[in-house]
KELUM-643863 format. One record per residue (C-alpha): y, z, x; residue in one letter; chain. Coordinates in Angstrom, 2 decimals, always signed. Each point is the difference from the previous one (the first is absolute). Layout:
ATOM     north        up      east   rest   kette
ATOM         Y         Z         X      A       A
...
END
This chain:
ATOM     north        up      east   rest   kette
ATOM    -18.29    -49.35   -105.98      X       A
ATOM     +0.30     -3.09     +2.28      X       A
ATOM     -2.98     -2.05     +1.13      X       A
ATOM     -0.19     -3.22     +2.00      X       A
ATOM     -3.25     -2.02     -0.22      X       A
ATOM     -0.10     -2.40     +2.93      X       A
ATOM     -2.11     -2.97     +1.10      X       A
ATOM     -1.94     -0.56     -3.23      X       A
ATOM     -0.75     -3.20     -1.93      X       A
ATOM     +1.85     +0.32     -3.31      X       A
ATOM     -1.62     -1.43     -3.12      X       A
ATOM     +1.92     -1.09     -3.04      X       A
ATOM     -1.31     -1.94     -3.00      X       A
ATOM     +1.11     -3.26     +1.65      X       A
ATOM     -0.38     +0.40     +3.78      X       A
ATOM     -0.97     +2.10     +3.01      X       A
ATOM     +2.29     +0.49     +3.02      X       A
ATOM     +0.55     +2.43     +2.86      X       A
ATOM     +2.78     +2.52     -0.67      X       A
ATOM     +1.02     +3.64     +0.05      X       A
ATOM     +0.89     +2.15     -3.04      X       A
ATOM     +2.58     +2.73     +0.02      X       A
ATOM     -0.33     +2.70     -2.66      X       A
ATOM     +2.81     +2.37     -0.91      X       A
ATOM     +0.41     +2.36     -2.96      X       A
ATOM     -3.30     -1.07     -1.61      X       A
ATOM     +1.05     -3.67     -0.11      X       A
ATOM     -0.49     -3.03     +2.17      X       A
ATOM     +3.30     -0.27     +1.86      X       A
ATOM     -0.60     -3.13     +2.17      X       A
ATOM     -2.57     -2.57     +0.97      X       A
ATOM     +0.30     -2.06     +3.20      X       A
ATOM     -1.24     -0.53     +3.51      X       A
ATOM     +0.73     +2.43     +2.80      X       A
ATOM     +1.86     +2.45     -2.26      X       A
ATOM     +1.65     +2.81     +2.02      X       A
ATOM     -1.49     +3.43     -0.58      X       A
ATOM     +2.45     +2.61     -1.29      X       A
ATOM     +0.08     +3.17     +2.06      X       A
ATOM     -1.79     +2.07     -2.64      X       A
ATOM     -2.58     -2.66     -0.95      X       A
ATOM     -3.77     +0.54     +0.00      X       A
ATOM     -1.11     -3.20     +1.77      X       A
ATOM     -3.41     -1.37     -1.04      X       A
ATOM     -1.76     -2.78     +1.89      X       A
ATOM     -1.81     -2.40     -2.31      X       A
ATOM     -1.12     -2.46     +2.71      X       A
ATOM     -2.94     -2.08     -1.13      X       A
ATOM     +0.34     +1.26     -3.58      X       A
ATOM     +1.09     -1.48     -3.30      X       A
ATOM     +2.87     +1.77     -1.79      X       A
ATOM     -0.22     -0.33     -3.78      X       A
ATOM     +1.95     +1.24     -2.97      X       A
ATOM     -1.75     +2.98     -1.51      X       A
ATOM     -2.84     -0.90     -2.35      X       A
ATOM     +0.70     +0.50     -3.70      X       A
ATOM     -3.14     +0.59     -2.06      X       A
ATOM     +0.87     -0.89     -3.63      X       A
ATOM     -3.23     +1.31     -1.54      X       A
ATOM     -1.01     +3.56     +0.91      X       A
ATOM     -1.51     +2.93     -1.90      X       A
ATOM     +0.70     +3.21     +1.88      X       A
ATOM     -0.94     +3.24     -1.79      X       A
ATOM     -1.31     -2.10     -2.88      X       A
ATOM     -0.77     +1.53     -3.40      X       A
ATOM     -1.61     -2.54     -2.37      X       A
ATOM     -0.67     +2.50     -2.76      X       A
ATOM     -3.73     -0.39     +0.89      X       A
ATOM     -0.06     +0.19     +3.80      X       A
ATOM     +2.40     +1.59     +2.44      X       A
ATOM     +0.23     -0.71     +3.71      X       A
ATOM     -0.06     +3.03     +2.31      X       A
ATOM     +2.83     -1.14     +2.32      X       A
ATOM     +3.65     +0.98     +0.03      X       A
ATOM     +3.22     -1.71     +1.11      X       A
ATOM     -0.16     +1.41     +3.54      X       A
ATOM     -3.50     -1.34     +0.55      X       A
ATOM     +0.62     -3.32     -1.73      X       A
ATOM     +3.17     -0.80     +1.89      X       A
ATOM     -1.41     +1.17     +3.33      X       A
ATOM     -2.82     -2.46     -0.57      X       A
ATOM     +2.57     -2.69     -0.76      X       A
ATOM     +2.18     +0.70     +3.02      X       A
ATOM     -3.03     -0.24     +2.34      X       A
ATOM     -0.53     -3.45     -1.49      X       A
ATOM     +3.59     -1.15     +0.52      X       A
ATOM     +1.03     +0.48     -3.64      X       A
ATOM     +3.56     +1.37     -0.34      X       A
ATOM     +0.40     -0.26     -3.76      X       A
ATOM     -2.54     +0.36     -2.78      X       A
ATOM     +0.66     -0.99     -3.56      X       A
ATOM     -2.09     +2.29     -2.21      X       A
ATOM     -0.30     +0.52     -3.73      X       A
ATOM     +1.51     +2.43     -2.48      X       A
ATOM     -2.29     +0.21     -2.98      X       A
ATOM     +1.56     +0.35     -3.44      X       A
ATOM     -2.73     +2.12     -1.58      X       A
ATOM     -0.33     -0.15     -3.81      X       A
ATOM     +2.08     +3.16     -0.60      X       A
ATOM     +2.90     -1.24     +2.19      X       A
ATOM     +2.80     -2.53     -0.03      X       A
ATOM     +0.16     -2.32     +2.97      X       A
ATOM     +2.98     +1.94     +1.34      X       A
ATOM     -1.97     +3.22     -0.19      X       A
ATOM     -2.94     -1.61     +1.81      X       A
ATOM     +2.23     -1.05     +2.90      X       A
ATOM     +1.60     +3.47     +0.22      X       A
ATOM     -3.44     +1.62     +0.09      X       A
ATOM     -1.08     -2.29     +2.83      X       A
ATOM     +3.07     +0.88     +2.07      X       A
ATOM     -0.82     +3.63     -0.62      X       A
ATOM     -3.48     -0.53     +1.45      X       A
ATOM     +1.34     -1.88     +3.07      X       A
ATOM     +3.06     +2.07     +0.93      X       A
ATOM     -0.17     +3.08     -2.24      X       A
ATOM     +3.52     -0.50     -1.37      X       A
ATOM     +1.22     +0.03     -3.60      X       A
ATOM     +1.98     -3.19     -0.06      X       A
ATOM     -0.59     -3.73     -0.54      X       A
ATOM     +3.51     -1.01     +1.06      X       A
ATOM     -0.38     -2.49     +2.92      X       A
ATOM     +3.05     +1.30     +1.88      X       A
ATOM     -1.14     +3.58     -0.26      X       A
ATOM     -3.53     -0.95     +1.00      X       A
ATOM     +1.23     -1.83     +3.09      X       A
ATOM     +1.56     +3.24     +1.25      X       A
ATOM     -2.53     +2.51     -1.33      X       A
ATOM     -1.98     +2.10     +2.45      X       A
ATOM     -3.69     +0.04     -0.93      X       A
ATOM     -1.18     +3.21     -1.59      X       A
ATOM     -3.77     -0.76     -0.17      X       A
ATOM     -2.59     +1.40     +2.42      X       A
ATOM     -1.01     -3.55     +1.03      X       A
ATOM     +3.08     -2.26     +0.04      X       A
ATOM     +0.00     -3.67     +1.08      X       A
ATOM     +0.44     -1.29     +3.55      X       A
ATOM     +1.26     -3.42     -1.16      X       A
ATOM     +2.21     -1.39     -2.72      X       A
ATOM     -1.25     -0.83     -3.50      X       A
ATOM     +0.98     -1.89     -3.10      X       A
ATOM     -1.56     -0.01     -3.45      X       A
ATOM     -1.30     -2.30     -2.68      X       A
ATOM     -0.44     +1.40     -3.57      X       A
ATOM     -3.47     -0.27     -1.53      X       A
ATOM     +0.18     -0.22     -3.80      X       A
ATOM     -2.70     +1.39     -2.31      X       A
ATOM     +1.08     +0.66     -3.61      X       A
ATOM     +3.08     -1.87     -1.18      X       A
ATOM     +2.58     +1.32     -2.46      X       A
ATOM     -0.16     -1.51     -3.49      X       A
ATOM     +3.50     -1.43     -0.03      X       A
ATOM     +1.10     -2.84     +2.24      X       A
ATOM     +3.46     +1.58     +0.41      X       A
ATOM     -1.55     +3.12     +1.54      X       A
ATOM     -2.18     -2.14     +2.29      X       A
ATOM     +3.11     -1.89     +1.14      X       A
ATOM     +1.64     +3.32     +0.79      X       A
ATOM     -3.04     +1.01     +2.04      X       A
ATOM     +0.35     -3.13     +2.10      X       A
ATOM     +3.74     +0.59     +0.52      X       A
ATOM     -0.84     +3.56     +1.15      X       A
ATOM     -2.25     -1.49     +2.65      X       A
ATOM     +2.78     -2.13     +1.40      X       A
ATOM     +2.26     +2.99     +0.12      X       A
ATOM     -2.69     +1.99     +1.88      X       A
ATOM     -0.29     -2.71     +2.66      X       A
ATOM     -3.39     -1.22     -1.23      X       A
ATOM     -0.46     -3.77     +0.19      X       A
ATOM     -3.37     -0.55     -1.73      X       A
ATOM     -2.29     +1.12     -2.74      X       A
ATOM     -3.77     -0.25     +0.11      X       A
ATOM     -2.26     -0.82     -2.93      X       A
ATOM     -3.69     -0.60     -0.46      X       A
ATOM     -2.25     -2.36     -1.91      X       A
ATOM     -2.94     +2.36     +0.43      X       A
ATOM     -0.93     +3.70     +0.37      X       A
ATOM     -0.34     +1.20     -3.57      X       A
ATOM     +1.25     +2.42     -1.14      X       A
ATOM     +2.24     +1.19     +2.83      X       A
ATOM     +2.04     -3.06     +0.98      X       A
ATOM     -1.16     -2.95     -2.04      X       A
ATOM     +2.57     -2.02     -1.93      X       A
ATOM     -0.85     -2.64     -2.56      X       A
ATOM     +1.80     -3.34     -0.02      X       A
ATOM     +2.74     +1.16     -2.37      X       A
ATOM     +0.67     +3.04     +2.16      X       A
ATOM     -0.01     -2.12     +3.19      X       A
ATOM     +2.56     -2.34     -1.59      X       A
ATOM     +2.20     +2.94     -1.07      X       A
ATOM     -0.11     +1.53     +3.50      X       A
ATOM     +0.81     -3.33     +1.61      X       A
ATOM     +2.85     -0.78     -2.35      X       A
ATOM     +1.63     +3.38     +0.52      X       A
ATOM     -0.49     -0.19     +3.75      X       A
ATOM     +1.57     -3.46     +0.14      X       A
ATOM     +3.14     +1.32     -1.74      X       A
ATOM     +0.41     +2.59     +2.74      X       A
ATOM     -0.87     -2.39     +2.84      X       A
ATOM     -3.12     +1.98     +0.88      X       A
ATOM     -3.03     -1.62     +1.64      X       A
ATOM     -3.17     +0.29     -2.08      X       A
ATOM     -3.09     +0.84     +2.07      X       A
ATOM     -3.30     -0.68     -1.73      X       A
ATOM     -3.58     +1.07     +0.74      X       A
ATOM     -1.72     -3.02     -1.46      X       A
ATOM     -3.64     +0.29     -1.19      X       A
ATOM     -1.20     -0.94     -3.48      X       A
ATOM     -1.02     +3.31     -1.55      X       A
ATOM     -2.41     -1.48     -2.55      X       A
ATOM     -1.92     -1.93     +2.68      X       A
ATOM     -0.14     +3.01     +2.32      X       A
ATOM     -1.07     +2.34     -2.79      X       A
ATOM     -2.72     -2.34     -1.24      X       A
ATOM     -1.41     -0.60     +3.48      X       A
ATOM     +0.04     +3.73     +0.73      X       A
ATOM     -1.72     +0.95     -3.32      X       A
ATOM     -2.76     -2.58     +0.55      X       A
ATOM     -0.71     +1.31     +3.51      X       A
ATOM     -0.07     +3.62     -1.27      X       A
ATOM     -2.33     -0.98     -2.85      X       A
ATOM     -2.36     -1.65     +2.52      X       A
ATOM     +0.06     +3.08     +2.22      X       A
ATOM     +1.70     -1.84     +2.84      X       A
ATOM     +2.61     +2.56     +0.94      X       A
ATOM     -0.47     +0.37     +3.75      X       A
ATOM     +3.00     -0.96     +2.16      X       A
ATOM     -1.44     -3.44     +0.82      X       A
ATOM     +0.93     -1.05     -3.57      X       A
ATOM     +3.67     +0.92     +0.27      X       A
ATOM     +1.17     -3.58     +0.63      X       A
ATOM     -2.14     -1.38     -2.86      X       A
ATOM     +1.84     +2.28     -2.41      X       A
ATOM     +3.39     -1.52     +0.83      X       A
ATOM     -0.56     -3.76     +0.46      X       A
ATOM     +2.64     -2.14     +1.64      X       A
ATOM     +0.59     -1.99     -3.14      X       A
ATOM     +1.33     +3.15     -1.64      X       A
ATOM     +2.81     +0.03     +2.58      X       A
ATOM     +0.74     -3.71     -0.34      X       A
ATOM     +0.15     +0.11     -3.80      X       A
ATOM     +2.30     +3.00     -0.05      X       A
ATOM     +2.30     -1.55     +2.65      X       A
ATOM     +0.19     -3.20     -2.06      X       A
ATOM     +0.90     +2.02     -3.10      X       A
ATOM     +2.64     +2.20     +1.56      X       A
ATOM     +1.65     -3.02     +1.65      X       A
ATOM     +0.34     -1.56     -3.47      X       A
ATOM     +1.36     +3.22     -1.47      X       A
ATOM     +2.48     +0.58     +2.85      X       A
ATOM     +1.31     -3.51     -0.35      X       A
ATOM     +0.62     +0.65     -3.72      X       A
ATOM     +1.78     +3.27     +0.86      X       A
ATOM     +1.88     -1.59     +2.92      X       A
ATOM     -1.20     +2.85     +2.15      X       A
ATOM     -0.43     +0.04     +3.78      X       A
ATOM     -3.69     +0.55     +0.58      X       A
ATOM     -1.96     +1.47     +2.94      X       A
ATOM     -3.80     -0.17     -0.38      X       A
ATOM     -1.61     +2.60     +2.26      X       A
ATOM     -3.06     -0.06     +2.23      X       A
ATOM     -1.08     -3.62     -0.58      X       A
ATOM     -3.67     -0.08     +0.92      X       A
ATOM     -0.73     -3.57     -1.20      X       A
ATOM     +1.46     -3.10     +1.57      X       A
ATOM     +0.32     -1.55     -3.50      X       A
ATOM     +2.40     +2.81     -0.99      X       A
ATOM     +2.28     -0.93     +2.91      X       A
ATOM     -0.18     -3.69     -0.96      X       A
ATOM     +1.06     +0.81     -3.59      X       A
ATOM     +3.00     +1.93     +1.34      X       A
ATOM     +0.93     -2.89     +2.34      X       A
ATOM     -0.16     -2.44     -2.92      X       A
ATOM     +2.25     +2.24     -2.10      X       A
ATOM     +2.52     +0.17     +2.83      X       A
ATOM     +0.07     -3.77     +0.18      X       A
ATOM     +0.94     +0.01     -3.67      X       A
ATOM     +2.93     +2.27     +0.84      X       A
ATOM     -1.48     +3.33     -1.04      X       A
ATOM     +0.94     +3.11     +1.97      X       A
ATOM     -3.30     +1.44     +1.09      X       A
ATOM     -1.47     +1.45     +3.17      X       A
ATOM     -3.53     +0.23     +1.41      X       A
ATOM     -1.28     +3.11     +1.80      X       A
ATOM     -3.34     +0.35     +1.76      X       A
ATOM     -1.49     +2.77     +2.15      X       A
ATOM     -1.82     +0.12     +3.36      X       A
ATOM     -3.27     +0.96     -1.69      X       A
ATOM     -0.12     -3.31     -1.92      X       A
ATOM     +0.72     -1.98     +3.16      X       A
ATOM     -2.53     +1.79     +2.23      X       A
ATOM     -2.85     +1.31     -2.14      X       A
ATOM     -2.27     -1.45     -2.69      X       A
ATOM     -2.49     +1.10     -2.67      X       A
ATOM     -2.94     +0.22     +2.45      X       A
ATOM     +1.38     +3.41     +0.91      X       A
ATOM     -1.33     +1.31     -3.33      X       A
ATOM     -3.60     -0.60     +1.12      X       A
ATOM     +0.27     +2.56     +2.84      X       A
ATOM     -0.65     +3.73     +0.12      X       A
ATOM     +3.75     +0.64     +0.38      X       A
ATOM     +1.06     -1.96     -3.10      X       A
ATOM     +2.05     +3.02     -1.04      X       A
ATOM     +2.59     -0.99     +2.61      X       A
ATOM     +0.81     -3.18     -1.88      X       A
ATOM     +0.22     +1.05     -3.63      X       A
ATOM     +3.38     -1.24     -1.24      X       A
ATOM     +1.55     -1.99     -2.85      X       A
ATOM     -0.01     -2.97     +0.23      X       A
ATOM     -3.24     +0.03     +2.00      X       A
ATOM     -0.80     -2.01     +3.08      X       A
ATOM     -0.90     -3.63     -0.79      X       A
ATOM     -2.44     -2.69     +1.06      X       A
ATOM     +0.00     -1.04     +3.66      X       A
ATOM     +2.08     -3.13     -0.71      X       A
ATOM     +3.04     +1.89     -1.26      X       A
ATOM     +1.30     +1.50     +3.30      X       A
ATOM     +0.10     -3.40     +1.66      X       A
ATOM     +1.73     -1.50     -3.04      X       A
ATOM     +2.56     +2.82     -0.02      X       A
ATOM     +0.72     -0.51     +3.68      X       A
ATOM     +0.69     -3.68     -0.68      X       A
ATOM     +2.39     +0.92     -2.83      X       A
ATOM     +1.68     +2.66     +2.15      X       A
ATOM     +0.53     -2.47     +2.82      X       A
ATOM     +1.50     -2.54     -2.36      X       A
ATOM     +2.62     +2.49     -1.23      X       A
ATOM     -1.44     +0.40     -3.49      X       A
ATOM     -0.62     +3.72     +0.46      X       A
ATOM     +3.28     +1.79     +0.23      X       A
ATOM     -0.69     +3.66     +0.67      X       A
ATOM     -2.65     +2.22     +1.51      X       A
ATOM     -0.75     +3.48     -1.38      X       A
ATOM     -2.83     +2.38     +0.74      X       A
ATOM     -0.57     +1.67     -3.42      X       A
ATOM     -0.59     +3.11     +2.12      X       A
ATOM     -1.92     +2.89     -1.63      X       A
ATOM     -1.18     +3.04     +2.00      X       A
ATOM     -3.04     +1.39     -1.81      X       A
ATOM     -2.25     +2.36     +1.92      X       A
ATOM     -3.49     -0.95     +1.00      X       A
ATOM     -1.28     +2.68     -2.31      X       A
ATOM     +1.78     -1.67     -2.93      X       A
ATOM     -1.19     -3.51     +0.94      X       A
ATOM     -3.61     +1.20     +0.42      X       A
ATOM     +0.13     +1.93     -3.26      X       A
ATOM     -0.70     +3.37     +1.62      X       A
ATOM     +1.10     +2.99     -2.01      X       A
ATOM     +0.28     +2.48     +2.87      X       A
ATOM     -0.78     +2.83     -2.37      X       A
ATOM     -3.16     -0.60     -2.06      X       A
ATOM     -0.37     +3.58     -1.28      X       A
ATOM     +0.47     -0.47     -3.76      X       A
ATOM     -0.31     +3.73     -0.64      X       A
ATOM     +2.87     +0.75     +2.35      X       A
ATOM     +2.11     -2.79     -1.51      X       A
ATOM     -0.65     +1.48     -3.46      X       A
ATOM     +1.19     +3.39     +1.29      X       A
ATOM     +3.19     -1.58     +1.32      X       A
ATOM     +0.58     -1.84     -3.29      X       A
ATOM     -0.32     +3.31     -1.82      X       A
ATOM     +3.03     +1.26     +1.95      X       A
ATOM     +2.22     -2.68     -1.57      X       A
ATOM     +1.11     -3.54     +0.89      X       A
ATOM     +2.73     +1.07     +2.44      X       A
ATOM     -2.35     +2.16     +2.13      X       A
ATOM     -2.63     -2.78     -0.06      X       A
ATOM     +2.58     -2.63     +0.99      X       A
ATOM     +1.35     +2.14     +2.84      X       A
ATOM     -3.43     +0.83     +1.51      X       A
ATOM     -1.16     -3.63     -0.44      X       A
ATOM     +3.08     -1.38     +1.87      X       A
ATOM     +0.20     +2.86     +2.54      X       A
ATOM     -3.55     -0.44     +1.28      X       A
ATOM     -0.43     -3.75     -0.64      X       A
ATOM     -2.78     +0.36     -2.50      X       A
ATOM     +0.35     -3.55     -1.38      X       A
ATOM     +1.65     -1.94     +2.86      X       A
ATOM     -1.29     +1.70     +3.14      X       A
ATOM     +3.42     +1.06     +1.28      X       A
ATOM     +0.66     +3.73     +0.29      X       A
ATOM     +3.71     +0.96     -0.25      X       A
ATOM     +2.32     +2.83     +0.90      X       A
ATOM     +1.61     +1.96     -2.81      X       A
ATOM     +3.27     -1.86     +0.59      X       A
ATOM     -1.77     -3.39     -0.13      X       A
ATOM     -1.81     +1.03     -3.16      X       A
ATOM     +3.27     +0.96     -1.64      X       A
ATOM     +1.54     -3.38     +0.82      X       A
ATOM     -3.16     -1.88     -0.99      X       A
ATOM     -0.10     +1.69     -3.47      X       A
ATOM     +3.80     +0.20     -0.40      X       A
ATOM     -0.18     +3.80     -0.37      X       A
ATOM     +2.04     +2.84     +1.46      X       A
ATOM     -1.62     +1.49     +3.11      X       A
ATOM     -0.13     +3.37     -1.77      X       A
ATOM     -2.08     -1.55     -2.81      X       A
ATOM     -2.53     -1.32     +2.52      X       A
ATOM     -0.21     +3.36     +1.76      X       A
ATOM     -0.49     +1.83     -3.29      X       A
ATOM     -2.74     -2.40     -1.19      X       A
ATOM     -1.82     +0.32     +3.34      X       A
ATOM     +0.22     +3.79     -0.14      X       A
ATOM     -1.49     +0.02     -3.51      X       A
ATOM     -2.88     -2.28     +1.06      X       A
ATOM     -0.90     +2.09     +3.05      X       A
ATOM     +0.16     +3.20     -2.02      X       A
ATOM     -2.26     -1.30     -2.76      X       A
ATOM     -2.43     -1.84     +2.26      X       A
ATOM     -0.53     +2.24     +3.05      X       A
ATOM     -2.07     -2.54     +2.00      X       A
ATOM     +2.40     -2.89     -0.57      X       A
ATOM     +1.45     +0.21     +3.53      X       A
ATOM     -3.39     -0.22     +1.64      X       A
ATOM     -0.98     -2.92     -2.17      X       A
ATOM     +3.22     -1.85     +0.79      X       A
ATOM     -0.36     +0.44     +3.75      X       A
ATOM     -3.55     -1.38     -0.18      X       A
ATOM     +1.30     -2.93     -1.98      X       A
ATOM     +2.68     -0.85     +2.56      X       A
ATOM     -2.59     +0.16     +2.80      X       A
ATOM     -2.26     -2.35     -1.98      X       A
ATOM     +2.90     -2.47     -0.38      X       A
ATOM     +0.68     +0.08     +3.68      X       A
ATOM     -3.63     -0.90     +0.72      X       A
ATOM     -0.04     -2.90     -2.47      X       A
ATOM     -1.62     -3.12     +1.45      X       A
ATOM     +0.89     -2.99     -2.21      X       A
ATOM     -2.41     -2.28     +1.85      X       A
ATOM     -2.90     +2.25     -1.11      X       A
ATOM     +1.31     +0.70     -3.50      X       A
ATOM     -0.84     -2.53     -2.73      X       A
ATOM     +2.54     -0.54     -2.77      X       A
ATOM     -0.62     +2.10     -3.11      X       A
ATOM     +2.18     -1.75     -2.51      X       A
ATOM     -0.40     -3.33     -1.81      X       A
ATOM     +2.65     -2.64     +0.73      X       A
ATOM     +1.59     +0.80     -3.38      X       A
ATOM     +0.91     +3.51     +1.15      X       A
ATOM     +0.83     -0.62     +3.70      X       A
ATOM     +3.74     +0.24     +0.80      X       A
ATOM     +1.40     -3.43     +0.78      X       A
ATOM     +2.26     -0.47     +2.94      X       A
ATOM     -0.07     -0.01     +3.80      X       A
ATOM     +2.29     +0.96     +2.89      X       A
ATOM     +1.94     -2.68     +1.85      X       A
ATOM     +3.40     +1.09     +1.20      X       A
ATOM     -1.04     +0.79     +3.55      X       A
ATOM     -2.00     -3.20     +0.59      X       A
ATOM     +1.85     -2.77     -1.85      X       A
ATOM     +2.30     -1.11     +2.86      X       A
ATOM     -2.57     +0.01     +2.78      X       A
ATOM     -2.44     -1.88     -2.23      X       A
ATOM     +2.57     -2.64     -0.96      X       A
ATOM     +1.00     -0.48     +3.63      X       A
ATOM     -3.63     -0.29     +1.08      X       A
ATOM     -1.39     -2.15     -2.76      X       A
ATOM     +3.12     -1.83     -1.12      X       A
ATOM     +2.35     -0.55     +2.95      X       A
ATOM     -2.43     -0.15     +2.94      X       A
ATOM     -2.25     -2.71     -1.48      X       A
ATOM     +2.99     -1.98     -1.10      X       A
ATOM     -0.37     +0.34     -3.77      X       A
ATOM     +3.61     +1.30     -0.09      X       A
ATOM     +2.81     +0.43     +2.52      X       A
ATOM     +1.87     +3.17     +0.97      X       A
ATOM     +2.94     -1.08     -2.19      X       A
ATOM     -2.43     -0.55     -2.92      X       A
ATOM     -1.24     +3.56     +0.50      X       A
ATOM     +3.53     +1.36     -0.21      X       A
ATOM     +0.72     -2.06     -3.10      X       A
ATOM     -3.13     +1.28     -1.75      X       A
ATOM     +0.18     +3.64     +1.07      X       A
ATOM     +3.72     +0.71     +0.36      X       A
ATOM     +2.52     -2.62     -1.13      X       A
ATOM     -1.54     -1.04     -3.30      X       A
ATOM     -0.89     +3.49     -1.23      X       A
ATOM     +3.65     +1.04     +0.72      X       A
ATOM     +1.35     -3.14     -1.71      X       A
ATOM     -2.23     +0.15     -3.10      X       A
ATOM     +0.59     +3.72     -0.65      X       A
ATOM     +3.72     +0.01     +0.74      X       A
ATOM     -0.07     +1.93     +3.26      X       A
ATOM     +1.31     -2.75     +2.29      X       A
ATOM     +3.43     +1.63     +0.10      X       A
ATOM     -1.61     +2.62     +2.29      X       A
ATOM     -3.52     -1.03     +0.93      X       A
ATOM     -2.34     -2.86     +1.00      X       A
ATOM     +1.81     -1.66     +2.93      X       A
ATOM     +1.34     +0.57     +3.53      X       A
ATOM     +3.71     -0.47     -0.58      X       A
ATOM     +3.10     +1.99     +0.93      X       A
ATOM     +1.02     +2.32     -2.80      X       A
ATOM     -3.47     +0.47     -1.44      X       A
ATOM     -2.11     +3.12     +0.31      X       A
ATOM     -1.58     +0.27     +3.46      X       A
ATOM     -3.58     -0.25     -1.30      X       A
ATOM     -1.80     -1.41     +3.01      X       A
ATOM     -3.59     -0.41     +1.16      X       A
ATOM     -1.02     -0.75     +3.59      X       A
ATOM     -3.38     -1.70     +0.02      X       A
ATOM     -1.90     -0.25     +3.31      X       A
ATOM     -2.41     -2.98     -0.22      X       A
ATOM     -1.94     +0.96     +3.12      X       A
ATOM     -3.44     +1.45     -0.11      X       A
ATOM     -2.75     +0.16     -2.61      X       A
ATOM     -1.48     +2.87     -1.93      X       A
ATOM     -2.45     +0.64     -2.83      X       A
ATOM     +1.11     +1.66     -3.21      X       A
ATOM     -1.84     +3.28     -0.63      X       A
ATOM     +0.00     +2.64     -2.75      X       A
ATOM     +1.01     +2.68     +2.42      X       A
ATOM     +3.36     -1.51     +0.96      X       A
ATOM     +1.19     -0.13     -3.62      X       A
ATOM     +2.79     +2.41     -0.93      X       A
ATOM     -0.93     -0.04     -3.65      X       A
ATOM     -1.41     +2.94     -1.91      X       A
ATOM     -3.09     -2.07     -0.82      X       A
ATOM     -0.63     -0.68     +3.69      X       A
ATOM     -1.71     -3.37     -0.58      X       A
ATOM     +0.92     -3.65     +0.05      X       A
ATOM     -1.57     -3.12     -1.57      X       A
ATOM     +0.73     -1.76     +3.26      X       A
ATOM     -2.25     +2.25     +2.11      X       A
ATOM     -1.46     -1.95     +2.96      X       A
ATOM     +2.51     -2.89     -0.12      X       A
ATOM     +1.73     -0.91     +3.26      X       A
ATOM     +3.77     -0.11     +0.21      X       A
ATOM     +2.29     -1.49     +2.64      X       A
ATOM     +2.90     +2.15     +1.15      X       A
ATOM     +1.48     +3.05     -1.71      X       A
ATOM     +3.06     +1.45     -1.67      X       A
ATOM     +1.70     +1.66     +2.96      X       A
ATOM     +3.21     +1.33     -1.46      X       A
ATOM     +1.42     +0.43     -3.55      X       A
ATOM     +3.67     +0.80     -0.70      X       A
ATOM     +1.40     +0.80     -3.46      X       A
ATOM     +3.78     -0.20     -0.18      X       A
ATOM     +0.07     +0.38     +3.73      X       A
ATOM     -2.13     +3.10     +0.15      X       A
ATOM     -3.21     -0.25     +2.01      X       A
ATOM     -2.93     +0.88     -2.27      X       A
ATOM     -2.73     -1.43     +2.21      X       A
ATOM     +0.20     -0.38     +3.77      X       A
ATOM     -2.76     -1.43     +2.14      X       A
ATOM     -2.35     +0.11     -2.97      X       A
ATOM     +0.53     +3.71     -0.69      X       A
ATOM     +1.68     +1.52     -3.07      X       A
ATOM     +2.98     +2.03     +1.22      X       A
ATOM     +1.98     +0.52     -3.25      X       A
ATOM     +2.30     +1.49     -1.12      X       A
ATOM     -1.74     +0.87     -3.22      X       A
ATOM     +2.29     -0.44     -3.02      X       A
ATOM     +2.05     -2.82     +1.51      X       A
ATOM     -0.82     -2.32     -2.88      X       A
ATOM     +2.54     -0.61     -2.78      X       A
ATOM     +0.14     -1.91     -3.28      X       A
ATOM     +1.32     -3.53     +0.30      X       A
ATOM     +1.54     -1.34     -3.23      X       A
ATOM     +0.05     -3.69     -0.83      X       A
END
């Protein structure tokens, strides 16, 4: 596979310059002006376009299972969305659920992504995907910790297992009882063990007591509509938690990465810690740069429910200033692909009598029918998709479905009517039915992040093209130990390349989104230019704005 990209303006983290790129055997072979085209080369003209290293999104939740909510997407959909946005590598999360070790959590996540029974990085790099919906682009993993082992020696072994599996970071939380929350002693234990293994410690920083108290007071006052979401998670809760984890990480001598900074003061605390010599990184997201809490006053507030919430109108401008000064180091999207039915709180099937009849057939039959026909997330699935979603053999799904249709003769008719109702769903005319305390938090962002940052960051002069590459490619690769393969345009590295055409203007719409949810919080915003082409290890995944595959090209990238 040989490709020559000619006449483009190459962008590195330090400069822009006209040059050609020659790609051979999935790697960048040469960079220079007027490179000769090999006889078998696919020659691509990038005249008038910027040629960037592929975007690395370090904070993504594809096919997310929180233990409370579960997104309806899969790795094919999630990575197609990413590729259309110029993202060539996502770093997602492997959750160590309470019944698992960290090693088992990582192995389970690989099984979801590729359908293979191995966590060995070398084997994963060569493995052919066995799932019905494999990834288009490459992926890496962080490990999300929940319940820690009692003994420090065992926790140390967990961290060493992560290094051996090619995982470069753990993620811990100062909030979300009881699923993810760690108290200060647990935070310190996690950080100390991670430091011994040279793992980065990612932290979701919100003071749980402050958030819980604010939420309980709003609920007691009957103020549970979506307009109160931001009041339940005040900005000070983030600032306090960031201050505390900075102190703990310094004690543990751990490298710290505080995710989705929504408050300028959080970034300032990180910058001050770095001046004192502490190893710590700041991440923010496009939503905190471009949107503010006034969105919660509108009829479509459901589009913007996330944690941390959008902030007061001063914060985006403050964050842009900090970004421009180099005090923000990385940009992630915190991408979550919930359906509109989930965000609006619509249970597609409201027939309690029928649900009781399904429950009487046993939990497996109920789970299969619920997933198969999208009863709780609005996404109907094939039998094969249902088997993968529930981690069941296909035969078990078929048997459960047969039992349900035999015992409930009119089930098929009811399910077809349900699917038709979902297809006719009009979110604009459907008010949310859940309080903010029960609305899934998270929003999609993989497809829109690069065009938004070009339009509202580079074009107005807040940041330069090299700044963009540093924030969205070079630094994520450097921080998470992927720079031996990713994050730059340099001979010998993976040929992960994006061609961005800055000409023209368009308006972001729901209909153009490739997500399962089919909506975007950036609906109606104008963007300049577009992602024209996306290459992953030299393979064209997007050409002229269209997804062309091949499906299943994505592989695991170990740190």
